[in-house]
TIMAR-363708 format. One record per residue (C-alpha): y, z, x; residue in three letters; residue number from 1. Coordinates in steps of 0.5 Angstrom, whole numbers, plus 500, padded with zeros to 3 digits. Layout:
N
margu y Y	z Z	x X	r Ala	k NUM
...
//
This chain:
222
margu y 500	z 500	x 500	r Met	k 1
margu y 505	z 501	x 506	r Asp	k 2
margu y 503	z 494	x 508	r Arg	k 3
margu y 505	z 491	x 502	r Ile	k 4
margu y 511	z 495	x 501	r Leu	k 5
margu y 513	z 493	x 508	r Gln	k 6
margu y 512	z 486	x 507	r Ile	k 7
margu y 516	z 486	x 500	r Tyr	k 8
margu y 522	z 490	x 504	r Ser	k 9
margu y 522	z 484	x 510	r Asn	k 10
margu y 521	z 478	x 505	r Ser	k 11
margu y 528	z 474	x 504	r Lys	k 12
margu y 530	z 472	x 498	r Val	k 13
margu y 529	z 464	x 497	r Tyr	k 14
margu y 535	z 460	x 496	r Pro	k 15
margu y 537	z 457	x 489	r Gly	k 16
margu y 536	z 450	x 492	r His	k 17
margu y 530	z 447	x 495	r Phe	k 18
margu y 531	z 441	x 499	r Asp	k 19
margu y 526	z 436	x 497	r Thr	k 20
margu y 528	z 430	x 501	r Ala	k 21
margu y 523	z 431	x 507	r Pro	k 22
margu y 518	z 431	x 502	r Phe	k 23
margu y 519	z 424	x 499	r Leu	k 24
margu y 516	z 420	x 504	r Thr	k 25
margu y 510	z 421	x 508	r Tyr	k 26
margu y 512	z 423	x 515	r Asp	k 27
margu y 513	z 430	x 514	r Leu	k 28
margu y 507	z 431	x 509	r Pro	k 29
margu y 502	z 428	x 513	r Arg	k 30
margu y 503	z 433	x 518	r Lys	k 31
margu y 503	z 439	x 513	r Lys	k 32
margu y 497	z 437	x 508	r Ile	k 33
margu y 491	z 441	x 508	r Tyr	k 34
margu y 485	z 441	x 504	r Val	k 35
margu y 482	z 446	x 499	r Glu	k 36
margu y 475	z 447	x 496	r Leu	k 37
margu y 475	z 448	x 488	r Val	k 38
margu y 469	z 448	x 483	r Asn	k 39
margu y 469	z 441	x 480	r Arg	k 40
margu y 466	z 443	x 474	r His	k 41
margu y 471	z 449	x 472	r Leu	k 42
margu y 477	z 444	x 474	r Asn	k 43
margu y 475	z 438	x 470	r Arg	k 44
margu y 482	z 437	x 467	r Glu	k 45
margu y 486	z 439	x 474	r Leu	k 46
margu y 482	z 434	x 477	r Leu	k 47
margu y 484	z 428	x 473	r Gln	k 48
margu y 491	z 429	x 476	r Asp	k 49
margu y 490	z 430	x 483	r Val	k 50
margu y 487	z 426	x 489	r Pro	k 51
margu y 480	z 429	x 490	r His	k 52
margu y 473	z 428	x 493	r Arg	k 53
margu y 466	z 430	x 491	r Gln	k 54
margu y 463	z 435	x 496	r Phe	k 55
margu y 455	z 437	x 494	r Leu	k 56
margu y 454	z 438	x 487	r Asp	k 57
margu y 459	z 443	x 485	r Asp	k 58
margu y 465	z 442	x 489	r Phe	k 59
margu y 471	z 438	x 490	r Ala	k 60
margu y 476	z 437	x 496	r Val	k 61
margu y 483	z 437	x 494	r Ile	k 62
margu y 490	z 437	x 498	r Val	k 63
margu y 495	z 442	x 498	r Arg	k 64
margu y 502	z 441	x 502	r Cys	k 65
margu y 505	z 447	x 506	r Met	k 66
margu y 512	z 448	x 505	r Val	k 67
margu y 513	z 454	x 510	r Ser	k 68
margu y 508	z 459	x 513	r Ala	k 69
margu y 509	z 466	x 516	r Thr	k 70
margu y 504	z 472	x 518	r Glu	k 71
margu y 504	z 475	x 512	r Asp	k 72
margu y 506	z 469	x 507	r Glu	k 73
margu y 505	z 462	x 505	r Thr	k 74
margu y 508	z 457	x 500	r Ala	k 75
margu y 505	z 450	x 499	r Ser	k 76
margu y 504	z 445	x 493	r Phe	k 77
margu y 498	z 442	x 490	r Leu	k 78
margu y 498	z 434	x 491	r Val	k 79
margu y 498	z 430	x 485	r His	k 80
margu y 496	z 423	x 484	r Asn	k 81
margu y 504	z 421	x 483	r Tyr	k 82
margu y 504	z 423	x 490	r His	k 83
margu y 500	z 417	x 492	r Leu	k 84
margu y 505	z 412	x 490	r Asn	k 85
margu y 511	z 416	x 492	r Leu	k 86
margu y 508	z 417	x 499	r Trp	k 87
margu y 505	z 410	x 499	r Asp	k 88
margu y 498	z 412	x 501	r Ile	k 89
margu y 491	z 411	x 499	r Asp	k 90
margu y 487	z 417	x 496	r Gln	k 91
margu y 481	z 417	x 502	r Glu	k 92
margu y 487	z 416	x 508	r Ser	k 93
margu y 490	z 422	x 505	r Leu	k 94
margu y 484	z 427	x 504	r Ile	k 95
margu y 482	z 425	x 511	r Ser	k 96
margu y 489	z 426	x 514	r His	k 97
margu y 488	z 433	x 510	r Ala	k 98
margu y 481	z 435	x 513	r Ile	k 99
margu y 484	z 433	x 520	r His	k 100
margu y 490	z 438	x 519	r Asn	k 101
margu y 486	z 443	x 516	r Thr	k 102
margu y 482	z 444	x 523	r Arg	k 103
margu y 488	z 444	x 527	r Val	k 104
margu y 493	z 448	x 522	r Met	k 105
margu y 488	z 453	x 520	r Met	k 106
margu y 482	z 454	x 525	r Gly	k 107
margu y 476	z 457	x 523	r Thr	k 108
margu y 473	z 464	x 524	r Thr	k 109
margu y 466	z 466	x 523	r Leu	k 110
margu y 464	z 474	x 524	r Gln	k 111
margu y 459	z 478	x 521	r Thr	k 112
margu y 460	z 482	x 515	r Met	k 113
margu y 460	z 488	x 519	r Gly	k 114
margu y 466	z 486	x 523	r Lys	k 115
margu y 470	z 484	x 517	r Val	k 116
margu y 469	z 490	x 514	r Ile	k 117
margu y 471	z 494	x 520	r Gln	k 118
margu y 477	z 490	x 521	r Thr	k 119
margu y 479	z 492	x 514	r Leu	k 120
margu y 477	z 499	x 515	r Asn	k 121
margu y 480	z 501	x 522	r Gln	k 122
margu y 476	z 508	x 521	r Gly	k 123
margu y 469	z 504	x 521	r Leu	k 124
margu y 465	z 501	x 526	r Met	k 125
margu y 461	z 494	x 526	r Glu	k 126
margu y 455	z 498	x 528	r Ser	k 127
margu y 456	z 502	x 521	r Asp	k 128
margu y 453	z 496	x 518	r Phe	k 129
margu y 446	z 494	x 522	r Pro	k 130
margu y 443	z 492	x 516	r Asp	k 131
margu y 448	z 487	x 513	r Cys	k 132
margu y 445	z 480	x 515	r Pro	k 133
margu y 451	z 476	x 512	r Phe	k 134
margu y 456	z 472	x 516	r Trp	k 135
margu y 463	z 470	x 513	r Val	k 136
margu y 466	z 463	x 514	r Leu	k 137
margu y 473	z 462	x 513	r Thr	k 138
margu y 480	z 460	x 517	r Asn	k 139
margu y 485	z 464	x 521	r Asn	k 140
margu y 490	z 465	x 515	r Lys	k 141
margu y 484	z 467	x 510	r Lys	k 142
margu y 487	z 462	x 505	r Ile	k 143
margu y 483	z 457	x 502	r Ala	k 144
margu y 478	z 458	x 508	r Gly	k 145
margu y 472	z 456	x 504	r Ala	k 146
margu y 474	z 449	x 506	r Ala	k 147
margu y 471	z 451	x 513	r Ala	k 148
margu y 464	z 448	x 511	r Val	k 149
margu y 467	z 441	x 511	r Leu	k 150
margu y 466	z 442	x 519	r Phe	k 151
margu y 459	z 440	x 520	r Asp	k 152
margu y 459	z 442	x 527	r Asp	k 153
margu y 461	z 449	x 525	r Val	k 154
margu y 455	z 449	x 521	r Leu	k 155
margu y 450	z 446	x 526	r Lys	k 156
margu y 452	z 451	x 531	r Gly	k 157
margu y 450	z 457	x 527	r Phe	k 158
margu y 444	z 453	x 525	r Ala	k 159
margu y 442	z 452	x 532	r Met	k 160
margu y 443	z 460	x 534	r Glu	k 161
margu y 440	z 463	x 527	r His	k 162
margu y 436	z 457	x 524	r Gly	k 163
margu y 436	z 455	x 517	r Asn	k 164
margu y 440	z 459	x 513	r Phe	k 165
margu y 443	z 460	x 506	r Tyr	k 166
margu y 451	z 459	x 504	r Val	k 167
margu y 454	z 462	x 498	r Ile	k 168
margu y 461	z 460	x 496	r Phe	k 169
margu y 463	z 467	x 494	r Ser	k 170
margu y 471	z 464	x 493	r Ser	k 171
margu y 476	z 459	x 495	r Val	k 172
margu y 478	z 463	x 501	r His	k 173
margu y 471	z 464	x 504	r Glu	k 174
margu y 463	z 462	x 504	r Ala	k 175
margu y 458	z 467	x 506	r Leu	k 176
margu y 452	z 465	x 511	r Leu	k 177
margu y 445	z 468	x 511	r Leu	k 178
margu y 440	z 466	x 516	r Pro	k 179
margu y 433	z 465	x 512	r Glu	k 180
margu y 428	z 471	x 511	r Ser	k 181
margu y 423	z 473	x 507	r Asp	k 182
margu y 428	z 478	x 504	r Gln	k 183
margu y 432	z 474	x 500	r Phe	k 184
margu y 431	z 467	x 496	r Asp	k 185
margu y 435	z 462	x 493	r Ile	k 186
margu y 434	z 464	x 486	r Glu	k 187
margu y 436	z 472	x 488	r Phe	k 188
margu y 442	z 469	x 491	r Leu	k 189
margu y 445	z 465	x 486	r Thr	k 190
margu y 444	z 470	x 481	r Lys	k 191
margu y 448	z 475	x 485	r Thr	k 192
margu y 453	z 470	x 486	r Asn	k 193
margu y 454	z 469	x 479	r Gln	k 194
margu y 454	z 477	x 478	r Glu	k 195
margu y 460	z 478	x 483	r Val	k 196
margu y 464	z 472	x 480	r Asn	k 197
margu y 464	z 476	x 474	r Ile	k 198
margu y 466	z 483	x 477	r Met	k 199
margu y 470	z 482	x 483	r Gln	k 200
margu y 473	z 475	x 483	r Val	k 201
margu y 479	z 472	x 480	r Gln	k 202
margu y 478	z 467	x 475	r Ala	k 203
margu y 482	z 462	x 479	r Asn	k 204
margu y 479	z 464	x 486	r Glu	k 205
margu y 472	z 462	x 483	r Val	k 206
margu y 468	z 457	x 487	r Leu	k 207
margu y 461	z 457	x 487	r Gly	k 208
margu y 456	z 459	x 482	r Thr	k 209
margu y 449	z 458	x 486	r Lys	k 210
margu y 447	z 458	x 493	r Ala	k 211
margu y 445	z 452	x 497	r Tyr	k 212
margu y 440	z 452	x 503	r Tyr	k 213
margu y 442	z 449	x 510	r Tyr	k 214
margu y 437	z 446	x 514	r Ser	k 215
margu y 438	z 446	x 522	r Lys	k 216
margu y 435	z 439	x 522	r Asp	k 217
margu y 437	z 436	x 515	r Lys	k 218
margu y 444	z 439	x 513	r Gly	k 219
margu y 445	z 441	x 506	r Phe	k 220
margu y 439	z 441	x 502	r Ile	k 221
margu y 440	z 440	x 494	r Phe	k 222
//
């Protein structure tokens, strides 16, 4: 709560006028666009009006444009179909540029769940969670971090070290990786994903509704 109050106190009041002129051509947006994963079944109406690309069974890659970013906050807007005409760019080129930018702008982080919890709770140690098998994949800003699964070299690297694994798209901000074991199966993980969506994830941040399996030899199997 102290941290929230500090951010609020330090925040500047945005001016009444925002200069949109730099965003009327593609020169600046080309450097500022990045991708986000959304559930395509839960966003059918939205996807009619925005450029997107399907990913696996359940997801769509959409594009946002960063307006400003600090350590504590970011401002962005969703790219709509009319921006394609405005910027004289086709959908595939837009998404390809945005995926490249996402890696450069956001980076990737892959940590054990224990490490993530320890970071959020300084009084705890990662060793306090020896039996937690999950890994958390996101980006450095922890915003729209589930899109990190689009970088197949990250997933292949994890598979090379840990073998086949499951992926739970726990929210738009991160995905959970779980090395395959006899302790869990995909039906149990799917049920868990759905229960957590209902109990703990904001409706506009729900991403996955089922678990996926990643083979170190074949990639995603679905």
